Every structure is written in C-alpha cells, then in structure tokens.
C-alpha positions in Angstrom: 140.4 78.8 24.4 140.0 75.2 25.2 142.9 72.8 25.8 145.6 72.1 23.2 144.1 71.1 19.8 146.4 69.1 17.6 146.0 67.4 14.2 146.4 63.6 14.1 149.8 62.3 13.2 150.7 59.5 10.7 153.6 57.2 10.9 154.7 57.4 7.3 155.9 60.8 6.1 153.9 62.6 3.5 155.2 62.9 -0.1 154.3 65.2 -3.0 151.6 62.7 -3.9 149.8 63.7 -0.7 149.7 67.4 -1.7 146.8 69.4 -3.1 147.6 73.0 -4.3 144.7 75.4 -4.1 144.4 78.9 -5.6 141.7 81.4 -6.5 142.2 82.7 -10.0 140.9 85.9 -11.7 142.1 87.1 -15.1 145.6 85.7 -14.6 146.3 84.4 -18.1 149.7 86.1 -18.1 150.9 84.1 -15.1 148.8 80.9 -14.7 150.8 78.7 -17.0 154.1 79.5 -15.3 152.6 79.0 -11.9 151.2 75.6 -12.8 154.5 74.6 -14.6 156.4 75.5 -11.4 154.0 73.4 -9.2 154.5 70.5 -11.5 158.3 70.8 -11.4 158.3 71.1 -7.7 156.1 68.1 -7.1 157.2 65.9 -10.0 153.7 66.3 -11.4 152.2 64.4 -8.5 150.3 67.1 -6.7 146.7 67.9 -7.6 145.9 71.5 -8.4 142.6 73.2 -7.8 141.8 76.6 -9.3 138.6 78.3 -8.3 138.0 80.7 -11.1 135.9 83.8 -11.9 137.8 85.0 -14.9 136.6 86.6 -18.1 139.9 85.9 -19.9 141.6 82.6 -20.9 142.8 81.7 -17.4 140.4 78.7 -16.9 141.2 77.3 -20.3 144.9 77.6 -19.8 144.7 76.0 -16.3 142.8 73.0 -17.7 145.4 72.6 -20.4 148.0 72.3 -17.6 146.0 69.6 -15.9 144.4 71.6 -13.1 140.9 71.0 -11.8 139.0 74.3 -12.4 135.9 75.2 -10.4 134.2 78.1 -12.1 132.0 80.5 -10.2 131.0 84.1 -10.2 133.6 86.4 -8.6 132.7 86.8 -4.9 136.0 87.7 -3.4 139.3 86.2 -2.4 138.1 84.3 0.6 135.0 82.8 -1.0 137.1 81.4 -3.9 139.9 80.1 -1.7 137.5 78.5 0.8 135.7 76.7 -2.1 139.1 75.3 -3.2 140.0 74.2 0.4 136.7 72.3 0.7 137.4 70.6 -2.6 141.0 69.5 -1.7 141.1 65.8 -1.2 144.7 65.2 -0.1 146.1 65.3 3.5 148.4 68.3 2.9 146.9 71.4 1.3 149.2 74.2 0.0 147.7 77.6 -0.8 149.2 80.1 -3.2 148.3 83.0 -5.4 148.1 82.7 -9.2 150.3 85.7 -10.1 153.7 84.0 -10.0 154.9 85.9 -7.0 155.5 82.9 -4.8 158.3 80.3 -5.1 156.6 77.0 -5.9 160.0 75.4 -5.8 159.8 75.7 -2.0 156.8 73.3 -1.7 159.1 70.4 -0.7 160.5 72.5 2.2 156.9 73.2 3.4 156.2 69.5 3.2 159.4 68.7 5.2 158.1 71.1 8.0 154.7 69.3 8.0 156.5 66.0 8.3 158.5 67.4 11.2 155.3 68.0 13.1 154.0 71.4 12.0 150.2 71.8 11.5 150.5 75.0 9.5 153.6 76.3 7.7 153.4 79.9 6.6 155.6 81.6 4.0 157.2 84.7 5.4 157.7 87.2 2.5 158.9 90.0 4.7 161.8 88.3 6.4 163.9 88.8 3.2 162.7 92.3 2.6 160.1 91.6 -0.2 161.8 94.2 -2.4 159.6 93.2 -5.3 156.5 94.2 -3.4 155.2 97.8 -3.8 156.2 99.9 -0.9 152.6 100.6 0.2 151.8 96.9 0.2 154.9 96.0 2.1 154.1 98.6 4.8 150.5 97.5 5.0 151.6 93.8 5.4 154.0 94.8 8.1 151.3 96.7 9.9 148.9 93.7 9.6 151.6 91.4 11.2 152.1 93.8 14.1 148.4 94.1 14.7 147.9 90.4 14.7 150.9 89.9 16.9 149.7 92.3 19.5 146.2 90.9 19.6 147.4 87.2 19.8 150.4 87.8 22.0 152.8 86.0 19.7 155.2 87.6 17.1 154.1 87.0 13.6 156.3 88.3 10.7 153.8 88.0 7.8 150.1 87.4 8.7 148.7 87.9 5.2 151.0 85.7 3.0 149.2 83.6 0.4 151.6 80.7 0.5 151.0 78.2 3.2 150.8 74.5 3.8 148.2 73.0 6.1 147.3 69.6 7.5 143.9 69.1 6.0 142.5 68.1 9.5 143.2 71.6 10.7 141.2 73.1 7.9 138.3 70.8 8.5 138.2 71.4 12.3 137.9 75.2 12.2 135.0 77.2 10.9 136.3 79.9 8.6 134.3 83.2 8.3 136.3 85.8 6.5 136.5 86.8 2.8 139.1 89.5 2.1 140.7 88.8 5.4 140.7 85.0 5.0 144.5 84.8 4.6 145.0 86.3 8.1 142.3 84.2 9.6 143.8 81.0 8.2 146.9 81.8 10.3 145.4 83.4 13.4 142.8 80.8 14.3 145.2 77.8 14.3 147.7 79.9 16.2 145.2 80.9 18.8 144.1 77.3 19.3 147.7 76.2 20.0 148.4 74.3 16.8 152.0 74.0 15.8 152.3 77.0 13.4 155.6 77.9 11.9 156.8 80.6 9.6 159.3 79.8 6.8 161.2 82.7 5.1 160.5 82.7 1.3 161.5 85.0 -1.6 158.8 87.1 -3.2 158.8 88.0 -6.9 157.2 90.9 -8.8 153.8 89.8 -10.0 153.0 89.0 -13.6 150.0 91.0 -14.9 147.9 93.7 -13.3 146.5 93.6 -9.8 142.8 94.0 -9.3 142.9 94.6 -5.6 142.0 98.1 -4.2 144.7 98.6 -1.5 142.7 101.0 0.6 139.4 99.0 0.7 141.2 95.7 0.9 143.5 96.9 3.7 140.6 98.1 5.8 138.8 94.8 5.3 141.9 92.8 6.3 142.5 95.0 9.4 138.8 94.5 10.4 139.1 90.8 10.0 142.2 90.6 12.1 140.5 92.4 15.0 137.3 90.4 14.7 139.1 87.0 14.6 141.2 87.9 17.6 138.2 88.9 19.6 136.3 85.8 18.7 139.2 83.6 19.6 139.6 85.2 23.0 135.9 84.6 23.7 136.0 80.9 22.8 
C-alpha cells in the first residue's frame, strides 16, 4: 500500500443537488416506483437517478415515468450493472442502493452529512440493528462476510456487503474495480485498504418487495472468493 490516498475537498458543503443515485435493476416492477418516490422525497427531487436495467418486465418503463435515466443492457450480473451506473454518474456524490425497497432512502441526507464531515465513503450497516427483516441464512452469510473481510484487512467491519453507500466520486474514479457478484464488498474494501476515510452508519433494513433472483449458495461463494482476492491484491500493492 502506498501513502495515504485522500479525495480532494471542497469548501462549500454538498447538497442534494450534488447527489446521483445509482442502482442495478432486474424485474423489480413491484418495488421500483416506491424506491424512486422515496429517493425523490429524501432529496427534494434534486438528485439524479440512474438505473442500469436488464429486465423483462415493466421496470424500465416505470423507472422512466418517475424521471430516472435508464441504461438498458443484457443481464450480466450485479457488479457489471452497478459499475456501468457508477461510470455514468455525473455528480460529485454517488449513492448506491438496491431496487427492492429494502434500504431507507430517507437516510440519504445523513449519508450526505457524513460526506460533508470529511468521509470519503459512508457505508450503511444493516446488521447493527439486527436486520430482522433479512432471511436468517442471508443474515448469517453477511455476518460471515464481514468477519472475513475484517480479518483480512485488520479493521472491524460490521457489514461488508451492504448495497447502500455514499461515495465521493473521486474515490470511484481513482480505483480500478474488478469484481462482479462481489463488487459490493470490493467497493468498501479497496478504499479502506488505501486509507480513505471510510465510515459505517447504522441503518434499518426492510423486507424486500418482490421475489429475489439471487442464488444464495453460488452468490455467497462468489462473494467470499472476491473478498479474499481483493484483500490479497491490496496487500500486494
């Protein structure tokens, strides 16, 4: 690891006008309208929203009706979709979230406050408050991922795989991202390993709307592999 890498600072605090919200969407017509309405309410309608979509249902149509920018592509996995959205984000603060209405969009201003306080990455910790709405197997898996990442990086992480985070865009632009299924963990681990100011913020987690398409066994194995690979690569920098 080289010397301390920090994003540039600005004198004026960021506002909701400086926020881009990015999500990958796949057959989430039951939830997408509520998620976008919640984003609009939390940001006074000022944030831009980018949905990278591979759906076969009405998700992209509904997202456009709510004012989101929709980038359509063939389904290639979580990380590919999210990375495409991150590259398209054109505002200085980028918030990631899932499109299944599990994350509290009303907390976006709190994430922005932490960025204005000097954080480079603000990560929503679902597990701090128990995540009772999360299926038990998922909760145990996420706890295991956090422990694995913590042990490899030498710093306690409480939720390494959350989908809700805020980033200074400079951080996203300075790091080469390589993972697909494990991108969520990578997006936390690489900035932390490079000594950026990374903070975890406890958040509530709701039961998802609609059916999940994730295979927990295959997905879990891919995430664990990503965590190990990213940690090794960062140690070798």
